N, C-alpha and C positions, 0 to 999 in steps of 0.2 A: 504494500500500500504506500502510495506517495502522497505526502501532505505538504503543500507549498514547496514542492521541489525537493523535499528531504524524505528519504526512505523511512517509513515508520511501521512498526509492527502493530497488529491489532491490539495487543496488550498495552503498548505505549499510548496508542490513540485513546483507548478506553480509560486509562489512568488520567490522561489530560482532561478528558470530558468530565470524569468524576470530580477531579480537583476543581475545575471551573464551576461546576454546579454547586459543589459544597461551599466555595467562597461566596458565590452569588447568594445562595440560600441563607448562609449565616448572616449576611448583611442586609438582605431584602425580605427574607421570609420569616416564618414563625420559629425557625430552628436556631435562633441566635443563642439559645441557652446551651446548645450542644457544641462540643469542640469540633474543629475541622477534622481531626483524625477520627473521631467517632463517626462523623458523617461520611468520611471516605470509606470506612469499613462497611457501611451499610447505607448507601445513598438513597436507594429506593424507599426503604422504610423511614429514613429520617425525613424525607420530603413528602411522605404519603398524604399528610393532611393539607399540604399546600398545593399539590399538583392536581390538575383537573382529572376527573375520572374518564378513562378512555372507553369509547364504545367498542364493542366487539365488531371486527370486520365481517361484513355479511358476504363479501365476494371471496370465494375460495380460489386459491392458486392451484393450477394443475400443470404437471409436467407435460412436455410434448408426447405425442403418441408414437409408438413404433421406434424407428431409428432416426426420427427427425430430431434435430437439435433446436433449441430455442434460445434466442439472443434477446433478452429484455433490455431495452434501452430507455433512457430518459434524459431530458435536458431541462434546465431550469435557469431562470434569471431573477435576481432580486432587484426589481425595478424594471422599467420599460423605456430605454434599455437600462441594464444594470449588471453587476457582477454575475457571471454565468458559469455554470458547470455542467458537465456531461458525465454520464456513466452507463455502464452496461454489464450484464452478467450472462455468460454463455453456459447453458446447462444441457444435460442429456435427459433421456426419458426416465432415469432413476432419480433425478434431482441433483446429480453430482455436478459441481461447478467445474467447468473445463477451462474457463478463462474469464477475465473481467478487466474493465478499465474504468478510471475515474479521474477527472482532472478539471481544473479551472481553465476556462477558455477565453477570459477577458470580459469586455463589456459588450453584451449582446442583448437582443430581445429574446423572449422565450421561444418563439417560432424558429429563430435562427439557431438557438441552442439545440432544439429538438432535431432539426435537419442535420446539424453537425454530429449529434449522437448517432443518428442513423448512418451517416457517412462513415464515421469511425468504425462502427460495427461491420459494415459492408467491406471496408478497406481491410480490416483485420481478417475477415473471412477469405479475402482474395490473397492476402499475404501468407496465410497459413496453408502449407501444402497438404496438411492433414484434413483440411476442411473443404478443399476444392472437390466438387463432385458430390458432396454430402448434401442432404436436404436440411436447410437451415431456415427457420422462421424468425425473422427479425420483428419484434413486437414493440410498438410504441403506444403511449397513451395520448398522443397528439393526433387527433383526427385531421387537423389542417396539414401537418407535416406529411402524414401518410398519403393524404389525397394529392399533395403536390408531387410526391415521389412517384405515385402510381398513375397520375393522369398525364395528359399531353401538355399541360401548362407548367409554369415554373414558379408560381407564387409571385414573389417580387423579383426585381432585377438583381437584388443582392444575393439571391439563392441560385441563379442560373448555373454557375459553374459547379457548385456542390451537387445540385440535383442532376445535372448532366453526368457528372462523375459517378454518382450513385447508380443511375440507370445503366451506364456503360459497364460498371462492375457487376451489376446484377445479370446482365446479358452474358458476360464472361463466365460467371459462376454457374449459371444455368439452373441450379436447384435451390436458389435462395430467393425468398419473397419477403416483402414488408407488409405487415398487418397492423391494424388499429385494434387495441383492446383496452377497455377501461382499467384503471389502476385497481389492483386487488388489495 
């Protein structure tokens, strides 16, 4: 995992998040009577009264069928435009993670980030000799981005090159498609 250009393990990232949550909670939440070390040991329970109750997700995630691989991608921007990031996870029919990507991509709008996430997934499929010829479903939660990739238009002029590259790579790969699916 790479965070701001520096390799980071999942454990290190988790510790950083816990530490920041504990400091924030100590000074802004109801947990100011607890020490930071106590909160770090048990962040979830320390913050339970202060955090909103999460609703159970109603949409179930399903792995791909048969020998098809599934590349779930997403792009997001904080602002319009704003700081943007993209990510994707490639899995097989057992749910095993075969690859992933995640990165900051600069200042973009959310549609551009979604297109860039799809482009990165298609590019990775084309660069990996083990994926050429395999059935890969690239799944995005952006109806707009998927329609631009799969239609004859290009969205806005900003996206022409990326969408042209995506379509060319999809033709090269042969067994790779881009689909829309609501977030689960």
